[in-house]
C-alpha positions as CSV (number, residue, x, y, z in Angstrom):
1,M,16.1,-68.3,-5.2
2,F,12.9,-69.9,-6.6
3,N,11.5,-70.3,-3.1
4,K,11.4,-66.5,-2.5
5,R,8.6,-66.1,-4.8
6,T,5.1,-64.7,-3.5
7,K,2.0,-66.4,-4.8
8,I,-0.3,-64.2,-6.7
9,K,-3.3,-65.3,-4.4
10,E,-1.4,-64.2,-1.4
11,L,-0.4,-60.8,-2.9
12,L,-4.2,-60.2,-4.0
13,A,-5.3,-60.8,-0.5
14,G,-3.0,-58.0,1.0
15,E,-2.6,-54.3,0.3
16,P,-0.1,-52.7,-2.1
17,T,2.4,-50.6,-0.2
18,G,5.2,-50.2,-2.6
19,Q,6.9,-53.5,-1.3
20,Q,9.4,-55.2,-3.5
21,V,8.1,-58.7,-4.5
22,T,9.0,-61.6,-7.0
23,V,6.3,-63.4,-8.6
24,M,6.5,-66.3,-11.2
25,G,3.9,-67.6,-13.5
26,W,2.5,-68.0,-17.1
27,V,1.6,-65.3,-19.4
28,R,-2.1,-65.0,-20.2
29,T,-1.9,-62.0,-22.5
30,F,0.6,-59.3,-23.3
31,R,-0.9,-56.0,-24.6
32,N,0.8,-53.1,-26.3
33,N,4.2,-54.4,-25.2
34,Q,3.3,-52.9,-21.8
35,F,0.8,-54.9,-19.8
36,I,1.3,-58.6,-18.8
37,A,-1.6,-60.6,-17.4
38,L,0.2,-63.3,-15.1
39,N,-1.3,-66.3,-13.6
40,D,0.7,-68.8,-11.3
41,G,-2.3,-71.1,-10.8
42,S,-2.8,-70.2,-7.1
43,T,-6.0,-68.2,-8.0
44,L,-8.4,-67.6,-10.7
45,N,-7.3,-64.0,-10.9
46,N,-4.3,-62.7,-13.0
47,L,-1.9,-60.1,-11.7
48,Q,-1.1,-57.1,-14.0
49,I,2.6,-56.4,-14.6
50,V,3.5,-53.0,-16.0
51,V,6.5,-53.0,-18.3
52,E,7.9,-49.5,-18.8
53,L,9.0,-48.6,-22.3
54,G,12.7,-49.2,-22.6
55,L,13.0,-51.6,-19.7
56,L,13.3,-54.7,-22.1
57,D,15.1,-54.9,-25.3
58,E,13.2,-56.0,-28.6
59,A,14.3,-59.6,-28.4
60,T,13.1,-60.2,-24.9
61,L,9.9,-58.4,-25.7
62,K,9.3,-61.0,-28.5
63,R,9.7,-63.9,-26.1
64,I,6.9,-62.6,-23.7
65,T,4.2,-64.6,-25.6
66,T,1.0,-66.5,-24.3
67,G,2.0,-69.4,-22.3
68,A,5.7,-68.3,-21.7
69,A,6.9,-68.7,-18.0
70,L,8.3,-65.5,-16.4
71,K,10.1,-64.6,-13.2
72,I,9.4,-60.8,-12.4
73,T,10.6,-58.8,-9.5
74,G,9.2,-55.3,-9.1
75,E,7.3,-52.8,-6.8
76,L,3.6,-53.7,-5.9
77,I,1.7,-50.5,-6.3
78,P,-2.0,-49.5,-6.3
79,S,-3.5,-49.9,-9.7
80,L,-5.3,-47.2,-11.8
81,G,-7.0,-49.7,-14.0
82,K,-10.5,-51.1,-13.5
83,G,-11.2,-54.2,-11.7
84,Q,-7.7,-54.6,-10.0
85,K,-6.5,-52.9,-6.9
86,M,-2.8,-53.6,-7.5
87,E,-0.1,-54.2,-10.1
88,I,3.5,-54.8,-10.3
89,K,5.9,-52.0,-11.7
90,A,8.5,-54.4,-13.1
91,A,12.1,-53.8,-12.5
92,V,13.5,-57.2,-13.7
93,I,11.8,-59.7,-16.0
94,E,13.4,-63.0,-16.7
95,V,11.9,-65.5,-19.2
96,L,12.1,-68.9,-17.6
97,G,10.6,-70.8,-20.5
98,D,9.6,-69.8,-24.0
99,S,6.3,-70.6,-25.7
100,D,6.1,-70.6,-29.4
101,S,2.9,-68.5,-30.0
102,E,2.4,-70.2,-33.4
103,Q,2.4,-73.6,-32.0
104,Y,0.9,-73.1,-28.5
105,P,-2.7,-74.5,-28.6
106,L,-4.2,-72.3,-25.9
107,Q,-4.6,-68.9,-27.6
108,P,-6.6,-66.2,-25.8
109,K,-10.0,-67.3,-27.0
110,K,-12.8,-69.6,-26.1
111,H,-12.1,-73.3,-26.6
112,S,-14.6,-76.1,-26.6
113,L,-14.6,-78.6,-23.8
114,E,-14.1,-81.4,-26.4
115,F,-11.1,-79.8,-27.8
116,L,-9.7,-79.4,-24.3
117,R,-10.1,-83.0,-23.5
118,E,-7.7,-83.8,-26.5
119,I,-5.1,-81.7,-24.9
120,A,-5.9,-82.5,-21.3
121,H,-2.2,-82.0,-20.4
122,L,-2.5,-78.4,-21.0
123,R,-6.2,-77.8,-20.1
124,F,-5.1,-77.0,-16.4
125,R,-3.9,-73.6,-17.7
126,T,-7.5,-72.5,-18.6
127,N,-9.7,-70.5,-16.3
128,T,-12.4,-73.4,-16.3
129,F,-10.1,-76.2,-15.5
130,S,-7.8,-74.3,-13.0
131,A,-11.1,-73.5,-11.2
132,I,-12.3,-77.1,-11.4
133,F,-9.1,-78.6,-10.1
134,R,-8.7,-76.3,-7.0
135,I,-12.3,-77.1,-6.2
136,R,-11.3,-80.9,-6.5
137,H,-8.5,-80.4,-4.2
138,A,-10.7,-78.5,-1.6
139,L,-13.3,-81.4,-1.6
140,A,-10.5,-83.9,-1.2
141,F,-9.0,-81.9,1.8
142,A,-12.6,-81.4,3.3
143,I,-13.4,-85.2,3.1
144,H,-10.3,-85.9,5.2
145,R,-11.2,-83.1,7.6
146,F,-14.8,-84.2,8.0
147,F,-13.9,-87.7,8.9
148,N,-10.9,-86.8,11.1
149,E,-13.1,-84.4,13.1
150,K,-15.6,-87.3,13.8
151,G,-12.8,-89.7,14.9
152,F,-12.8,-92.0,12.0
153,V,-9.7,-94.0,10.9
154,Y,-8.4,-93.5,7.4
155,L,-7.8,-97.0,6.0
156,H,-5.9,-97.9,2.8
157,T,-7.7,-100.9,1.3
158,P,-6.0,-103.0,-1.4
159,I,-6.1,-102.0,-5.1
160,I,-5.3,-105.7,-6.3
161,T,-7.7,-108.0,-4.9
162,S,-9.1,-111.5,-5.6
163,S,-12.7,-110.7,-4.6
164,D,-15.5,-109.1,-6.5
165,A,-17.2,-106.9,-3.8
166,E,-20.1,-105.9,-6.2
167,G,-20.6,-109.3,-7.8
168,A,-21.0,-107.8,-11.1
169,G,-17.8,-109.4,-12.7
170,E,-16.9,-106.1,-14.5
171,M,-13.3,-106.2,-13.4
172,F,-9.8,-105.5,-14.9
173,Q,-7.6,-108.5,-14.4
174,V,-4.1,-108.2,-13.2
175,T,-1.6,-110.7,-14.3
176,T,2.2,-111.2,-15.2
177,L,1.5,-114.2,-17.3
178,P,2.7,-114.1,-20.8
179,L,-0.4,-113.1,-22.8
180,A,0.9,-114.7,-26.1
181,Q,1.1,-118.1,-24.5
182,L,-1.0,-118.4,-21.3
183,P,-0.4,-121.5,-19.3
184,K,-3.3,-124.0,-19.3
185,S,-4.8,-126.0,-16.3
186,A,-5.7,-129.6,-16.6
187,E,-9.3,-128.6,-17.0
188,G,-8.3,-126.5,-20.1
189,G,-8.7,-123.0,-18.4
190,I,-5.8,-120.5,-17.5
191,D,-3.4,-121.9,-14.8
192,F,-3.3,-119.0,-12.5
193,S,-1.1,-121.0,-9.9
194,Q,1.8,-120.0,-12.1
195,D,0.8,-116.3,-11.8
196,F,2.4,-113.8,-9.5
197,F,-0.1,-114.3,-6.8
198,G,-0.9,-117.8,-7.5
199,K,-4.5,-117.0,-8.2
200,S,-6.7,-114.9,-10.4
201,T,-6.6,-111.2,-9.3
202,N,-8.2,-108.0,-10.3
203,L,-8.2,-104.2,-9.9
204,T,-10.7,-103.5,-7.0
205,V,-14.2,-102.2,-7.7
206,S,-14.6,-101.3,-4.0
207,G,-12.8,-101.3,-0.7
208,Q,-16.1,-102.0,1.2
209,L,-15.5,-105.6,2.2
210,E,-12.1,-104.8,3.7
211,G,-13.5,-101.7,5.1
212,E,-16.0,-103.8,7.1
213,L,-13.3,-105.9,8.6
214,A,-11.7,-102.9,10.1
215,A,-14.9,-101.2,11.2
216,T,-15.7,-104.4,13.4
217,A,-12.7,-103.6,15.4
218,L,-11.9,-99.8,15.0
219,G,-15.5,-98.7,15.1
220,D,-15.6,-96.0,12.4
221,I,-13.2,-96.2,9.3
222,Y,-13.2,-94.5,5.9
223,T,-11.3,-95.3,2.6
224,F,-10.6,-92.9,-0.1
225,G,-8.8,-94.3,-3.1
226,P,-9.0,-95.3,-6.7
227,T,-11.4,-97.9,-8.0
228,F,-11.8,-99.6,-11.4
229,R,-14.9,-100.8,-13.3
230,A,-14.5,-102.5,-16.7
231,E,-18.0,-101.5,-17.7
232,N,-18.2,-100.5,-21.5
233,S,-20.2,-97.2,-20.8
234,N,-19.5,-94.4,-22.9
235,T,-21.6,-91.9,-21.1
236,T,-21.1,-88.4,-19.5
237,R,-21.5,-90.1,-15.9
238,H,-19.1,-93.2,-16.1
239,L,-15.4,-93.6,-16.0
240,A,-13.2,-96.8,-16.0
241,E,-11.0,-95.5,-13.3
242,F,-12.5,-93.3,-10.6
243,W,-12.1,-92.3,-6.8
244,M,-14.4,-93.5,-4.1
245,I,-15.1,-92.5,-0.6
246,E,-16.3,-95.3,1.5
247,P,-17.0,-95.1,5.3
248,E,-18.1,-98.1,7.2
249,M,-19.4,-97.7,10.7
250,A,-20.0,-100.4,13.4
251,F,-23.2,-99.9,15.5
252,Y,-24.9,-98.0,12.7
253,D,-28.4,-98.7,11.2
254,L,-29.8,-97.5,7.9
255,Q,-31.2,-94.3,9.7
256,D,-27.9,-93.4,11.1
257,N,-26.2,-94.1,7.6
258,M,-28.5,-91.7,5.9
259,D,-27.9,-89.1,8.5
260,L,-24.1,-89.4,8.1
261,A,-24.3,-89.2,4.2
262,E,-26.5,-86.2,4.2
263,E,-24.3,-84.3,6.8
264,F,-21.2,-85.3,4.9
265,I,-22.5,-83.9,1.5
266,Q,-23.6,-80.8,3.1
267,Y,-20.3,-80.3,4.8
268,L,-18.3,-80.7,1.7
269,I,-20.4,-78.2,0.0
270,R,-20.3,-75.7,2.8
271,Y,-16.5,-76.0,3.0
272,V,-16.0,-75.3,-0.8
273,M,-18.5,-72.3,-0.8
274,E,-16.4,-70.8,2.0
275,H,-12.9,-71.5,0.6
276,N,-13.4,-71.4,-3.1
277,A,-15.8,-68.6,-3.7
278,A,-14.1,-67.1,-6.6
279,D,-13.7,-70.4,-8.4
280,L,-17.5,-71.1,-7.7
281,S,-18.6,-67.8,-8.9
282,F,-16.6,-68.0,-12.1
283,L,-18.1,-71.5,-12.7
284,D,-21.6,-70.2,-11.9
285,T,-21.2,-67.3,-14.7
286,R,-19.9,-70.0,-17.1
287,Q,-22.9,-72.2,-16.8
288,K,-25.3,-69.3,-17.2
289,E,-23.5,-68.3,-20.4
290,E,-23.3,-71.9,-21.6
291,E,-27.1,-72.4,-21.1
292,K,-28.1,-69.3,-22.9
293,A,-27.7,-71.4,-26.1
294,L,-30.2,-74.1,-24.8
295,P,-34.0,-74.2,-25.1
296,Q,-35.4,-72.9,-22.1
297,A,-36.7,-76.4,-21.0
298,Q,-33.1,-77.5,-20.9
299,R,-31.7,-74.9,-18.6
300,S,-31.1,-75.4,-14.9
301,E,-33.8,-73.9,-12.8
302,L,-31.2,-72.6,-10.3
303,G,-27.8,-71.3,-10.9
304,L,-24.8,-73.1,-9.6
305,L,-24.4,-71.1,-6.5
306,D,-28.3,-71.1,-5.9
307,K,-28.2,-74.9,-6.2
308,L,-25.5,-75.4,-3.8
309,Q,-27.1,-73.1,-1.3
310,F,-30.4,-74.8,-1.7
311,V,-28.9,-78.1,-0.9
312,L,-27.4,-76.6,2.3
313,D,-30.7,-75.0,3.4
314,N,-33.1,-78.1,2.8
315,R,-33.3,-81.5,4.4
316,F,-33.1,-84.2,1.8
317,E,-36.3,-85.8,0.9
318,R,-36.5,-89.4,2.2
319,I,-38.8,-91.9,0.3
320,T,-38.9,-95.8,-0.2
321,Y,-38.3,-97.4,-3.4
322,S,-41.9,-98.4,-3.5
323,E,-43.0,-94.8,-3.0
324,A,-40.5,-93.7,-5.8
325,I,-42.1,-96.2,-8.4
326,E,-45.5,-95.0,-7.5
327,V,-44.5,-91.2,-8.2
328,L,-43.0,-92.3,-11.4
329,L,-46.2,-94.2,-12.5
330,Q,-48.3,-91.3,-11.7
331,S,-46.1,-88.7,-13.4
332,P,-47.1,-86.9,-16.7
333,A,-43.7,-88.1,-18.1
334,Y,-44.7,-91.8,-17.7
335,K,-48.4,-91.1,-18.9
336,K,-47.1,-89.3,-22.1
337,K,-44.5,-92.2,-22.7
338,K,-41.4,-89.8,-22.2
339,F,-39.5,-92.3,-20.3
340,K,-37.1,-94.5,-22.4
341,Y,-37.0,-97.2,-19.9
342,E,-40.1,-99.0,-18.4
343,V,-41.3,-98.1,-14.9
344,K,-42.5,-101.1,-12.7
345,W,-41.7,-102.5,-9.1
346,G,-38.5,-104.5,-9.4
347,I,-36.7,-102.5,-12.0
348,D,-33.3,-100.9,-11.3
349,L,-34.1,-97.1,-11.5
350,Q,-32.4,-95.5,-14.6
351,S,-30.7,-92.1,-14.7
352,E,-34.0,-90.6,-16.3
353,H,-36.0,-91.9,-13.5
354,E,-33.7,-90.7,-10.7
355,R,-33.4,-87.2,-12.5
356,Y,-37.3,-87.0,-12.8
357,L,-37.6,-87.6,-9.0
358,V,-35.0,-85.1,-8.1
359,E,-35.4,-82.3,-10.7
360,K,-39.1,-82.4,-11.4
361,H,-41.0,-84.1,-8.7
362,Y,-39.2,-83.1,-5.4
363,K,-36.9,-80.5,-6.6
364,K,-34.2,-81.3,-4.3
365,P,-31.8,-84.1,-3.4
366,V,-33.6,-87.4,-2.6
367,I,-32.7,-90.6,-0.5
368,V,-34.4,-93.6,-1.8
369,T,-34.5,-96.5,0.5
370,D,-35.6,-100.2,0.7
371,Y,-34.8,-101.5,-2.7
372,P,-35.8,-104.9,-4.0
373,K,-33.2,-107.5,-3.0
374,D,-32.9,-109.0,-6.3
375,I,-31.2,-105.9,-7.8
376,K,-28.8,-105.2,-5.0
377,A,-25.7,-106.8,-3.6
378,F,-25.4,-109.9,-1.3
379,Y,-24.1,-108.0,1.7
380,M,-27.2,-105.8,2.3
381,R,-29.5,-106.4,5.3
382,Q,-32.7,-108.1,4.4
383,N,-35.8,-106.6,5.5
384,D,-38.6,-108.4,7.3
385,D,-40.8,-108.3,4.3
386,G,-38.6,-110.8,2.5
387,K,-38.6,-108.7,-0.7
388,T,-36.4,-105.7,0.0
389,V,-33.1,-104.7,1.6
390,A,-32.0,-101.9,3.8
391,A,-30.3,-100.1,1.1
392,M,-30.1,-96.3,0.3
393,D,-29.2,-94.2,-2.7
394,I,-28.8,-90.5,-2.5
395,L,-29.9,-88.8,-5.9
396,A,-28.7,-85.3,-6.8
397,P,-29.9,-82.9,-9.3
398,G,-28.2,-83.0,-12.7
399,I,-26.6,-86.3,-11.9
400,G,-28.6,-88.9,-10.5
401,E,-27.2,-91.3,-8.1
402,I,-24.3,-89.8,-6.1
403,V,-24.3,-92.1,-3.1
404,G,-25.0,-95.8,-2.6
405,G,-25.0,-97.5,0.7
406,S,-26.9,-99.9,3.0
407,Q,-27.1,-101.5,6.4
408,R,-24.8,-104.6,6.1
409,E,-26.4,-108.1,6.8
410,E,-24.9,-108.9,10.2
411,R,-26.7,-112.2,10.7
412,L,-24.4,-115.2,9.7
413,D,-27.2,-117.4,8.5
414,K,-29.1,-115.1,6.4
415,L,-25.9,-113.8,4.9
416,E,-24.8,-117.3,3.9
417,T,-28.0,-118.3,2.5
418,R,-28.1,-115.1,0.4
419,M,-24.6,-115.7,-0.8
420,Q,-25.5,-119.2,-1.8
421,E,-28.6,-117.8,-3.7
422,M,-26.3,-115.2,-5.6
423,H,-23.4,-118.0,-6.2
424,V,-21.0,-116.0,-4.2
425,P,-18.4,-118.7,-3.1
426,L,-18.6,-119.2,0.6
427,K,-15.3,-121.0,0.8
428,E,-13.3,-118.1,-0.8
429,M,-15.1,-115.6,1.7
430,Q,-14.6,-117.3,5.0
431,W,-12.4,-114.3,5.9
432,Y,-15.5,-112.0,5.5
433,L,-18.0,-114.4,7.2
434,D,-15.5,-114.4,10.4
435,T,-16.7,-110.9,11.2
436,R,-20.4,-112.5,11.6
437,R,-19.0,-115.5,13.6
438,F,-17.0,-113.5,16.3
439,G,-18.7,-110.6,17.8
440,T,-21.0,-109.5,15.0
441,V,-22.7,-106.1,15.3
442,P,-25.3,-103.9,13.3
443,H,-23.1,-101.9,10.9
444,A,-23.6,-99.8,7.9
445,G,-21.7,-97.8,5.1
446,F,-21.9,-96.1,1.9
447,G,-19.9,-95.2,-1.2
448,L,-19.6,-91.7,-2.6
449,G,-18.2,-91.3,-6.1
450,F,-15.7,-88.5,-5.8
451,E,-15.9,-87.5,-9.5
452,R,-19.7,-87.3,-9.3
453,M,-19.4,-85.0,-6.3
454,V,-16.9,-82.9,-8.1
455,L,-19.3,-82.8,-11.0
456,F,-22.1,-81.6,-8.9
457,V,-20.4,-79.0,-7.1
458,T,-18.7,-77.4,-10.3
459,G,-21.8,-77.6,-12.4
460,M,-19.8,-79.4,-15.3
461,S,-21.8,-81.8,-17.5
462,N,-19.3,-84.3,-18.2
463,I,-17.5,-86.5,-15.7
464,R,-14.4,-86.5,-18.0
465,D,-14.0,-82.8,-17.3
466,V,-13.6,-83.3,-13.5
467,I,-10.7,-85.8,-13.4
468,P,-7.3,-84.8,-14.7
469,F,-6.9,-87.6,-17.1
470,A,-10.0,-89.6,-17.9
471,R,-9.9,-93.5,-18.4
472,T,-12.8,-94.5,-20.5
473,P,-13.5,-97.2,-23.1
474,K,-10.9,-97.0,-26.0
475,N,-9.2,-94.0,-24.2
476,C,-6.1,-94.2,-22.1
477,E,-4.2,-91.1,-23.1
478,F,-1.5,-89.3,-21.2
C-alpha cells in the first residue's frame, strides 16, 4: 500500500528506535553500492539508506541511479555518520521508476539557473527549487491564514473581464472568433457581437474593481488569484502571468491601509521564518556563495536571514512622493549622474530610484505616499492640493515596488470628473459608480504581487525562478 509510507520530514523530526518504516522517494546519490541519499520532497534533507552487501542482485544495483524512484522498507536506526542522526537499514528495496543516468539532465553537480529554466519541469528536484516552492506554499497558506484571522472574506473575482481596471490597455484578448476571418462591423472594426460574450473581453489585470463592490457590502474582503499583463517587458521583475493578493476594506483611509499592508508583510515573513527555517537557511548560504563572485559594491549588505529579521524588527519608513523626489535630487547618485532616468517632480519612479531610496538612503522598506494624480489610476482619492492622490507604494530592498495601493475615491462627482478626464467610459462603468450612489463610504485597498513577495523572502534575483512555469514575452513552455 502506497499510503503506508512515512515522509522523510516526519521521520527526521522523531527519534530512531529500531522501528520498521517504509519510505519512498528519488535517489540523489548512490555511493559505493552501499549508501543511498533519498529525498521525497517533504524536506530539504536527504535520508541515508544503508544497503548491506548481498541484499540486492547486480541487476537491481545498476537500476539505483540518480533520479530513480524507490520504495524502501527497513529499520530506522541511529547513524554513525556525521551530520545525520538516523538512517534506514534496508530490508526490501523496490525500484518504482528507472532513470537513465546517461540521459537524466540533473546530475549531482551544480547547474546554472539559466539551464534549470530550460528544464523547469525537472528543476523542482533540485535543493534550490524544492526550497523555493516549499516557501511559496508556506507564503500562500500564511496569506489565507492572516486574512482569515482578521475576519476577511475570500472573494473569487473574474479572470475574464470586459473592464480594464488599470486603464493601461496592456491586456490579453479573449475570443472564440475565427482569427483567419474575423467578422467585421459596419464601421469596419471587429464585430464582437458575434463573439462568445457578445462584446470584447480580456484576461484580468486586477480584481480590484470587483473587490470594491464586495467590500461595500461585506466590509473586508481579499482576492488571491492569477492576473495577466500583456506588457512586453523582458526583465527580472516582470511576468505576463502572475498572482496577486488584493484586499479591499470599507471604512479604511490611507493610514489604515498602510498599517494593514505593513502588518501583512511582517506576518508573512514571520510565518516563513518559523515554519521553513531549514529552507531559508539553505537559501541564505546559497546567496552568500553566489555573491562571493560579485564585486563588493554589488553584494548585499545583509544576508537573507538578517534582511528578513531586519524587516521584522523595524517599522517601515513613511515618506511622501515629494520628499522622495527631494532625497533623490540631493543624492550623490543624482549629482554624479548615475541615474539612467531623469529625476523631477511628476515622474513615475523607476526601479533604480526606488532601490536607491530603500537600499542606499533609508536602508529599510519605505512607504511612499501622495503621488501625482497624473501618473496614477482614475479610482484613487484626490487630495485637497489638487495635484496628488492618496496613493501608497511599499518599496522593498532588492526589488523596488512590492505593494501598490490607495484610498479609493468615494465621492461620486469627483470620480466621474476624473474618469472623464482619463477617458474611462462612464456608461460601461455604471455598475462601479453605483457603489458611490448608494451608501458610499471611505474605503481603501492594495495589491501585493505574490511572486515579488516570494522573490524577496527567498533572496532570488529573477522572478522567473519563483513561479513554477514562467510566462514571459516569446516564452510559454510547459
